[in-house]
N, C-alpha and C positions, 0 to 999 in steps of 0.2 A: 515590537510585536503587538503591544496593546493598541498602538495607533492603527495598525492594520486591521484590527478586529473590533473597532468601535469602542475601545476602552475596556475590553475584557481583561480581567486580571490574568497574568501569565506567570507560570512557574517554570524555570529552566529545569530540564531533565536531560540525562546523558544520551537518551535514545527514545524514539517513538514507542518501541515495544515496552520499554520500562515505564513510560508515561501511561500507556494503556493498562498495564498491570495495576498501577496505582489507582487509576480511575475506576476500573472494574471492581477492585477490592473495596473502594470507598463507597460506591453507589449500589453495589449488588451483594445480596446475602449469598453465602455459599449454598450450592445446590440449585440455584436459579438457572433459567434458560435464556440464552442470548441469541437473537436473530443476527446472522452475519452472512456475508457473501461467500459462496463456495469457490469463487475464482479470486483467490487471495493468497498471499504468502503463507506457507504452512507454519511459519513462526507464529503468526497471529493465532492460529488454532491452538498452539501449545500455550500461548499466553492466556487465552480464555480458560483452558483446562487448569493451568497453574493457579488461576484466580478462584478455583473451586466451582466453576460454572460449566454448564452443558451447552456446547455450541448447537445451534439450530440453523441449518443451511437454507438460505432464502432462494426463491425463484429469481431469475435474472431476465432482463430484456436482452435478447440476443444481438440487438443492433449496437449496443455500446457497453454491455457488461454491468449495467447498473441494477440495483435491487428493484424488483417489480412488485410494489405493495399490493397491486390489484390481484396478483396471483397467490397471495398468502391467505390460506383459509382462516376463517374467524376462529376455528378451534385452535389453530396455532397461535394467533394473536393473543387469545385469552390465557395461554399458558406461559407467556414470556415474562421475564424479569427486566429485560433491557433490549435495546436495539443498538447494534454497532454498525456504522456505515463503513464503507471502504473508499469511495471516491476514486475508483480504479483508474490509474494512470493520470489522475487529475480531473477526470470527467466526473461531475458531481452526481452522487445519489440524490434522489428526490427528497431532500431534507424537509421542505415544507409539508409534504404529505406524510412523511415518517414522523415529523413532529406532532402532527395532528393525531396520528394513531397513538403515540406515546402519551399525549395529554389525555386522550380518551381513556386509556388504560391505567394511567397514573404510574408509568414506568419511565426510567431515564433514557434519553438518547445520547449516545456517546459517538463522537465523530472521529474516525481515523482519517486524518488529513495529511498523511505522510507524503502523498503524491500531489497534494492540492493546495499548496501554500499560497498560490495566487488565483485560484479558481473562485467563481461566484455561482450562486444559485438563488433564484427568486430575487435578484437585485441585491443580495447580501453576500459577504464573503463566506465561503465554506468555513465551518468552524464557529459560526455564530448562532447555530440552532440548538445545539445540544447542551445538556448540563455541563458537559466537558468535551473538549476537542483536543487532539494531540497532533502536533506537527513535527516533521523531521527536518533537520538541517543537513542530513546526509544526501538529500536528493537534489533539488534545484541549486542549492548553494554549493554542493560538492564538498562540504566540510567533512563528510564521513564520520561525523559525531554530532551529538547534541540534538535538542528539540525543545518543544514547549508544550506544557499542559495548560490550556486556556480554560477559564472557569466562568460560567454565567453568574455565579454568586461568589463574590470575593471572600465571603465569610468562611468558605471552605479552605482557603489558602494555607492558613497556619497548620491545620491538621494534616493536609497533604504534604506540606513541606517537611513536617516532622516524620511522616511515613517515608518520604523519599530519603531523608538523611539516615534513617535507621536501616535502610536496605542498601545504600551505596557501599561499594567497596572502596578502600582508600586508594588514592593516587599512587601509581607505580612508575618510577622513573623509566624503567625499560619500556613500558607501554607507551609512555609519552614520547620517547625517542622513536619508537617504531611508527607512531602516528605522524610525527613530524617529517620523518625521512621517507616514508613509503611513497608519497606522490612524486618526489623527485626521482626515486629509483624506477618507478613504473614509467614515468615520462621519458627517461633516458632510454630504457629498453624499447619503448614504442618508437622513439625517434630512430633507433637502429633497426626498426622493423623486427624486433624480437618479441612479438606479442606472446608467443608460446612460452618463451623464457620468462616473461613477466608474470604470466599466470602461474607457472611452476614456482616462481619465487614467492608469490602470494600464498600458495598452498603450503610451502615450506615454513612460512611464518605462522601458519595456523589460522589465516584470516579468510580462507575460502575452503569450504569442506564439501561442496556438492559435486557428486559425480553425475547425477541426473537432475531433472527439473525439481523433483521433490526429494527431500532428504529421507533416509530410511526411517520408517515409522517406529520399528523396534517395539512391537505391540506388547510383548510380555513385560518389558521394562516400563513401558508407559502405564500399563495397568497397575504395576506396583507403585509408581509415582502418584497415581491418582488417590491412593489411600492416604497420602500425606497432604493433599491439597486442602485448603489454599496455602501455597508456599512456593517461593521461587526456586529454592535450592534443589528440590527433587527433579525439577524440570530444566535445570540449568543447561544440560548437554543438548537440549533441543532449542531452547530460547536463545542461546548464544550463537547459533550457527550464522556465519557470515559477519558477525559483529561481536567479538569476544569482549569488547569494552562496553557492552550495552548498559552495565550498571556501575561503571567506574566513575568515581569523583574526578572531574576534569582538572588538569593542571593549568598553570598560567599560560604556557605556550599553546596548548590546545584551545583555550578560550580566546587568545589573541587572534589565532588563525580563523577561528569560527566567526569572530566579530568582523574581521576584514571581509570575509566572504559574504556574510549576511548584509554588509553595507553595499554590496554590488547586486543585490537581489533584483532590483527593478530592471536593470539592464539585462539580466538573465531572463526574466519573465518576458521582456519585449522580444528577445531572440526566440524564445519558445513559441510565442504567439505567431510570429512570422512563419516559422517552420511548420507549425500546426496548420495554419491556413493553407500552405502549399500542399501538405500531405492530404488534407481533407478534400482538396480539389483533384486528387490524383486518380480517382476512379476505382478505388479499392474498397467500395462498400461502406464507406464511413460518412460521406457527405449527407446521407439521409438521417444520420443519427446525431451529429454534432453541429452546433453546440448542444442540440439534443433534447429529446423528450424529458430526460432526467432533470435538465436545468429548467425548472418550472418558470414560465414566463419568458423564456428565450425565444427568439425568432431567428430564421436563417440570416437575417440582416445584421444580427448582433456580432460583435467581434468574437473570434474564437477564444476558447480558454487557453491559457498557457500550459498545455498538457505536458506532463513530464515525459510521457511516451504516447505516441499516437497509435492505437491498435488498428492497423490496416487489417481488413478481412480478406484472406487469400485462400484459394482452394487447397493448395499444397504448401503448408507452412514449412515442412522440412526442406523442400526444394528452395523456398524463399530464403530460409536461414543460411543454407549452403551457398546460395548465390551472393548474399551479402558478405558472408565470411571470406569468400574469394577476393573481395575488395576491402578486406580488413575492417568491415563494419560489424561490430558485435551485437548480437540480439540477446538482450537480457530481460529479466522480469516476466518470464513465462510462468503461467500458473495452471498447469495441465498435468494430471486430470483434476477435476473439481475436488474439493476437500471431502465431500461425502463419499466419493469413489475411493479416494486416497485413504481416509481414516476408517471408513466402515461404520456400521451401526453401533459397534462397541464404544465408540468415542464421540459420536455426533448423531444428531437427528437428521436424516437425509431430507433433501429438498422435496416438497410436495409436487414440484414440477421440474425435474432435473434436466430435461432435454435441451432447453435453450442455453443453460450454463455449459453443458457438455459441448454443444456446438460452438459456442463462443470460445471456450478454452482451447478447442482444437484448431480453430481458424484464425484467432487473433495473432497478429504479428506486430509486437510493440516496437515502433521505430522512434529513435531519438530525433526530435524535430530539428536539432542543430545540424543533422545530416540529411535533411529532407531532399534536397536536389539530387545528391548523389544516390541516395537510396531509391528514389523513384526511377532514376536512369538505370540502375542495376536491375530492378524488378521488371521493368518493361523490356530491357534487353534480354533477360532470361525467360521471357514469355510467361511470367507468373500471372495467373488469372485471378480476378476477384471472386470472392464467395458472396452469396446473397442471403442475408438473414431471413428474407421473406419465405425461403424454402424450409425453414426449420419446423419440424413437427411440434405443434403446440406453441410455437413462438411467433407466428405471423400476427400482425397487429393491424 
């Protein structure tokens, strides 16, 4: 991973969310405000709160869901303690521009690169602009565990490694067994076309807990947890959702599997680039955005990013999801409603320009580029129409 990031020091962590908590605790004093995307996994909101920080929701570009620095008022910039990027679905946030604002204000830039392990921005890999960046091995590699905390200054490594080790839970043989067996069990059930049974089995194992896109907020409990921040334990029931092993020290078997999958990453990224190019040419409102305004210095002639998911923009997403489901294509990684609507002013500062984010969250259909041909065939056959971001109130550019 050091080689991929131009020599940046990298620290192994059991999950991206755990690495983000370490970075936020290390670089930000409790009580500070952190600019972040409202179209993001709700787990990340709870990680920011667990770190003792106040989330501030950023305006977004409705074409691609990236942070729009030009729409952030100066009064908001002056009040920040850090900026946290999302690089949604692998499409880069405008890191060079955000880096400039952070340098001007003397605050850290922290890059969440969970979806963006192979993406570039401004001619550099995502993850090489911030004081820290965090990568997930659960996404492109399919390892379902592990990640990296990459550091601009290697002098921070020893302190962060000690903080990591102090927070890790010990390896549990049962957790290791479940991790090693789960892919085979799910593969068998899918091969028998028992996808519903597979999902039910995962829920019985306690590894999937969402009934809806957003998990229940449980506002009263969350307010009580805030009185103990910064600390992970009071927020554990929120931060662990969909990944109970997020702070588990890995066993030998888990590390061996992760290493094997990481070794195949370049082939995976090549497949994602090919599928991304096909989806971007499919007419669903994305060709005008990707490789995108956010990828500073990019041009339409540049190769596409190896997006983890390609957010097609469709008028009726529910109908699109249902059409894909009939062909056993699962739509995951939906982030609707935006976090300021979900959490409310009690737990986050709302975006100063919320309309573009709300529009994008409602119309984005994240499609796995490995299923590009079949997905486009299904959407066209079902008469799914594209949505146009130029019609967004306050979002036309």
